[in-house]
Structures are given as C-alpha cells and as structure tokens.
C-alpha positions in Angstrom: 242.1 140.4 44.6 245.5 138.6 44.9 247.0 137.9 41.5 248.6 134.6 40.6 252.3 136.3 40.2 253.5 134.0 42.9 252.1 131.0 41.2 253.5 131.7 37.7 252.8 128.3 36.4 249.9 126.6 38.4 249.5 123.8 35.7 253.0 122.6 36.5 252.7 123.0 40.2 249.4 120.8 40.3 251.0 118.4 37.7 254.0 117.8 39.7 252.2 117.3 43.0 249.4 115.2 41.7 252.1 113.1 40.1 254.2 112.7 43.3 250.7 111.3 45.0 250.2 109.2 42.3 253.8 107.5 42.6 253.1 107.5 46.2 249.7 105.6 46.1 249.5 103.7 42.9 252.8 103.4 41.0 254.4 105.2 38.1 251.5 104.4 35.7 248.9 105.9 37.7 251.5 108.9 38.3 251.7 109.8 34.6 247.7 109.9 34.5 247.4 112.1 37.7 250.2 114.3 36.6 248.4 115.0 33.4 245.0 115.6 35.1 246.9 118.1 37.8 248.3 119.9 34.7 244.9 120.5 33.1 243.3 121.2 36.2 245.8 123.9 37.2 245.6 125.2 33.6 241.8 125.5 33.7 241.9 127.3 37.3 244.5 129.7 35.9 242.3 130.5 32.9 239.2 130.8 34.9 241.0 133.3 37.2 242.1 135.3 34.1 238.8 135.3 32.7 237.2 136.7 36.1 239.8 139.4 36.8 240.7 140.2 33.1 244.2 140.0 34.1 245.8 138.5 31.1 245.4 139.9 27.6 245.2 137.5 24.5 
C-alpha cells in the first residue's frame, strides 16, 4: 500500500486548496471557513490511513 510520504501534510494541502476554492467562489470570509474544513478533513484522512496501515507510532 502506498504511503503518504509524498503528502507529508495532507491537512495543510487540503486546507490551502479548499481556501483557494472558497476565495474564487464566495470571497474571503467563506475562504477561511473552507480552509478550516479542508484542514480538518485532511487531518482525519491522515489519521484514518495511519490507523488502517499502522504506519505511525504514537
């Protein structure tokens, strides 16, 4: 199974991309909201992958 080594920080990547989409579609207020949503979505995806693959030690 491929690891997330190329995506070291999926929370930041998703947060930035969702924030950019928010700016393009709705403006700066919505961009902040979507950046936060993207960040936490990326972190939950990362945690799920770590739990399934047992790749990260606590």
